[in-house]
Structures are given as C-alpha cells and as structure tokens.
C-alpha positions as CSV (number, residue, x, y, z in Angstrom):
1,X,-21.1,3.7,-6.2
2,X,-21.5,0.1,-5.5
3,X,-19.9,-1.4,-2.4
4,X,-18.8,-4.3,-4.7
5,X,-16.4,-2.0,-6.6
6,X,-12.9,-3.3,-6.8
7,X,-9.5,-2.2,-8.2
8,X,-6.3,-3.9,-8.8
9,X,-5.0,-5.6,-5.6
10,X,-8.4,-5.5,-4.0
11,X,-10.1,-8.9,-3.5
12,X,-13.4,-9.2,-5.4
13,X,-15.5,-10.1,-2.4
14,X,-14.6,-6.8,-0.5
15,X,-17.6,-5.0,1.0
16,X,-18.0,-1.9,3.0
17,X,-17.8,-2.1,6.8
18,X,-18.6,0.8,9.2
19,X,-19.8,4.3,8.3
20,X,-18.9,6.5,5.4
21,X,-17.1,9.7,6.5
22,X,-16.4,12.9,4.6
23,X,-13.6,15.2,4.2
24,X,-14.5,19.0,4.1
25,X,-12.6,21.9,2.7
26,X,-14.3,24.7,4.7
27,X,-18.0,23.9,4.2
28,X,-17.5,22.1,0.9
29,X,-17.6,18.3,1.0
30,X,-14.7,17.1,-1.2
31,X,-14.3,13.4,-0.5
32,X,-15.9,10.3,0.9
33,X,-13.8,7.9,3.0
34,X,-14.8,4.2,3.5
35,X,-13.4,0.9,4.8
36,X,-13.8,-2.4,3.0
37,X,-13.2,-6.0,4.3
38,X,-12.6,-9.1,2.2
39,X,-13.4,-12.4,3.9
40,X,-11.6,-14.3,1.1
41,X,-8.4,-12.4,1.5
42,X,-8.9,-11.6,5.2
43,X,-7.8,-8.0,4.6
44,X,-9.1,-4.5,5.2
45,X,-8.8,-1.7,2.7
46,X,-9.2,2.1,2.9
47,X,-11.1,3.9,0.1
48,X,-11.4,7.5,-1.0
49,X,-13.8,8.9,-3.5
50,X,-13.3,12.5,-4.5
51,X,-16.5,14.4,-5.3
52,X,-17.0,15.6,-8.9
53,X,-17.9,19.2,-7.7
54,X,-14.3,19.4,-6.4
55,X,-12.7,17.6,-9.3
56,X,-14.4,20.1,-11.7
57,X,-12.3,22.8,-10.2
58,X,-9.2,21.2,-11.7
59,X,-7.2,21.6,-8.4
60,X,-4.4,19.0,-8.2
61,X,-4.1,17.3,-4.8
62,X,-2.1,14.6,-3.0
63,X,-4.0,11.8,-1.4
64,X,-3.1,9.3,1.3
65,X,-5.5,6.4,1.9
66,X,-5.2,3.4,4.3
67,X,-6.6,1.7,7.3
68,X,-6.0,3.2,10.8
69,X,-5.1,0.4,13.2
70,X,-6.0,1.4,16.8
71,X,-4.4,-1.8,18.3
72,X,-1.0,-1.0,16.7
73,X,-1.4,2.9,16.5
74,X,-0.4,3.0,12.8
75,X,-1.7,3.4,9.3
76,X,-1.6,0.1,7.4
77,X,-2.1,-0.6,3.7
78,X,-1.1,3.0,3.0
79,X,-1.0,4.2,-0.5
80,X,-0.1,7.7,-1.7
81,X,-0.8,9.5,-5.0
82,X,0.6,12.9,-5.9
83,X,-0.6,15.8,-8.1
84,X,-3.8,13.9,-9.0
85,X,-7.0,14.8,-10.6
86,X,-8.4,11.3,-10.2
87,X,-11.6,10.3,-8.5
88,X,-11.1,6.9,-6.9
89,X,-8.4,5.6,-4.7
90,X,-7.9,2.3,-2.9
91,X,-5.4,1.6,-0.2
92,X,-3.3,-1.6,-0.2
93,X,-4.5,-4.7,1.6
94,X,-4.1,-4.3,5.4
95,X,-3.5,-7.4,7.5
96,X,-5.7,-6.0,10.3
97,X,-8.9,-8.1,10.3
98,X,-8.4,-9.1,13.9
99,X,-7.8,-5.5,15.1
100,X,-9.8,-2.3,15.7
101,X,-9.7,-0.3,12.5
102,X,-11.1,2.6,10.5
103,X,-10.7,3.7,6.9
104,X,-8.5,6.7,6.7
105,X,-8.2,9.3,4.0
106,X,-6.5,12.6,3.6
107,X,-6.2,15.1,0.7
108,X,-3.6,17.8,0.7
109,X,-3.5,20.8,-1.7
110,X,-0.3,22.6,-2.6
111,X,-0.1,26.1,-1.1
112,X,-3.0,25.4,1.4
113,X,-2.3,25.1,5.1
114,X,-3.0,21.6,6.5
115,X,-4.9,18.8,4.9
116,X,-8.5,17.6,4.6
117,X,-9.1,14.3,6.2
118,X,-11.7,11.9,7.4
119,X,-11.8,8.6,9.3
120,X,-14.7,6.1,9.4
121,X,-16.2,4.6,12.4
122,X,-14.1,2.3,14.6
123,X,-14.7,-1.4,13.8
124,X,-13.5,-4.2,16.0
C-alpha cells in the first residue's frame, strides 16, 4: 500500500508520519493503523487497513478511526463505520498539526467482549 494513497476528503499530498501499529484479535493481526499529514491542508488523518486474512472470514465489524490529540485529550477527525466488510478507512481531517498526536483505530465485533485497537507512535 502506497503512503500516497488518498480518499475523498483527504488532501492529495498526505504522507505517513510516525510508526505503523497493529490491532490483534488474540494472536491474529487484523488491522494496521497509521497517521498521515498533509502540508497543503495542514491536517492530520487517522487510517485503518483491515487485513485480507481477517476479511476472508466475512465477520462484520464496526470501525472507529481518527487522530488522538494528546494536548487536548480527545479523538479528532473521528469517523465511524458500522457492520462493515470493507478494507480501507480514512478519518476526517484533524486540525492538530501543531499538537502531539497519534493515529488511532479500533474494530469492534458484535457479540465479542471489548474491542481491538491500536495507536501509532506519538508525534509532536
């Protein structure tokens, strides 16, 4: 997956910042979480990529993606999708370029306790 990938609402010059983190369901890696930054739009974006091995199981899930802002102690640019079988999710633009942030993603599966989440490295 190219770090130049974009989606509706994501500025075309967005590139990955910080580490890639992974959400696990037990020992199974089910999703990658990243944070992107656009110099042109001066915004950060959370990003979640669900792994094919998990998608192949046809288990519907809810996803939450955004940018965790440490300076404000809140999730910005949050986007949620419900009952999904999709692979790629972008958060909305977060006005957090001057703050300390991480990409933040969470998958929740109906009838399973808790959720499966990951947060990238803190970027200031």
